[in-house]
SEDRENTOR-385174 format. One record per residue (C-alpha): residue number from 1; x, y, z. Coordinates in steps of 0.2 Angstrom, whole numbers. Example, Ala and Ser with C-alpha at 12.3 -4.5 7.8 and 13.67 -1.06 7.14 Angstrom:
    nr       u       v       w
     1      62     -22      39
     2      68      -5      36
END
This chain:
    nr       u       v       w
     1     405     786    1014
     2     407     771    1002
     3     387     763     999
     4     379     758     984
     5     382     771     970
     6     366     780     973
     7     366     797     979
     8     352     801     994
     9     346     821     993
    10     335     832    1003
    11     323     847     998
    12     315     854    1013
    13     299     863    1012
    14     286     872    1020
    15     271     862    1013
    16     270     848     999
    17     253     854     990
    18     261     871     987
    19     277     868     983
    20     285     870     966
    21     301     858     969
    22     291     843     962
    23     287     852     946
    24     303     860     945
    25     311     842     948
    26     299     835     933
    27     303     849     920
    28     323     844     921
    29     316     827     919
    30     316     817     935
    31     303     806     939
    32     291     806     956
    33     293     787     964
    34     277     778     965
    35     280     767     978
    36     269     769     993
    37     284     769    1005
    38     291     785     994
    39     274     794     997
    40     273     791    1017
    41     285     787    1030
    42     281     782    1047
    43     286     792    1062
    44     279     794    1080
    45     265     781    1076
    46     261     791    1060
    47     263     792    1041
    48     271     809    1036
    49     270     814    1017
    50     282     815    1008
    51     288     816     988
    52     305     805     981
    53     311     807     964
    54     322     798     953
    55     333     802     941
    56     328     806     922
    57     331     790     911
    58     348     786     910
    59     354     797     924
    60     367     796     940
    61     358     785     954
    62     350     798     964
    63     334     798     977
    64     329     814     979
    65     317     816     995
    66     306     830     997
    67     301     831    1015
    68     291     843    1026
    69     302     855    1038
    70     299     854    1056
    71     293     836    1056
    72     299     821    1065
    73     305     812    1047
    74     314     826    1042
    75     322     825    1058
    76     327     808    1059
    77     336     810    1042
    78     344     824    1047
    79     351     815    1064
    80     355     802    1053
    81     366     812    1044
    82     374     822    1056
    83     378     806    1068
    84     386     798    1054
    85     397     812    1049
    86     402     814    1067
    87     406     796    1071
    88     417     788    1058
    89     416     773    1066
    90     399     769    1064
    91     399     777    1046
    92     411     764    1041
    93     402     750    1047
    94     385     756    1041
    95     392     758    1025
    96     402     740    1025
    97     383     733    1030
    98     373     744    1015
    99     386     736    1004
   100     383     715    1008
   101     365     720    1008
   102     366     729     991
   103     376     712     987
   104     363     701     993
   105     345     709     988
   106     337     702     973
   107     327     720     971
   108     322     737     979
   109     311     729     990
   110     323     715     996
   111     336     728    1001
   112     325     738    1011
   113     320     723    1019
   114     337     718    1025
   115     343     737    1031
   116     327     742    1041
   117     333     732    1055
   118     350     738    1053
   119     345     754    1052
   120     333     755    1068
   121     348     750    1078
   122     360     764    1072
   123     347     777    1073
   124     345     773    1094
   125     363     775    1094
   126     360     790    1086
   127     346     797    1097
   128     357     796    1114
   129     370     803    1104
   130     360     817    1103
   131     353     818    1119
   132     373     816    1124
   133     379     831    1113
   134     361     843    1112
   135     363     841    1094
   136     346     848    1085
   137     342     848    1067
   138     342     868    1070
   139     357     868    1074
END
């Protein structure tokens, strides 16, 4: 899917406090993102902890999200991925939107503010799709 030149990846762990994922990423040069939205994500009326890592200086643009297994935010990330894989038309529309948002935004916070309402609409469609198809993050 075309979009801004940044890969998003996810590592799912049982426990953020005991995982070695952060240490392993740091040892090879990845940097933990300090922004509040990179440490907690809202879902179902509460904040869920996570970690996000940026690439080593000069490295390929990437965000590595470390999320907990079995929590709503991990489910949403997997639903987002699977819905776009199953819905090429929505994937194309989302790609065009993200490119336009990246071109219009002055910085990362502005990009996120532009993207958020459209993402919520897309996720409403994804939830409907999950109900219609019986999608499960464990499938």
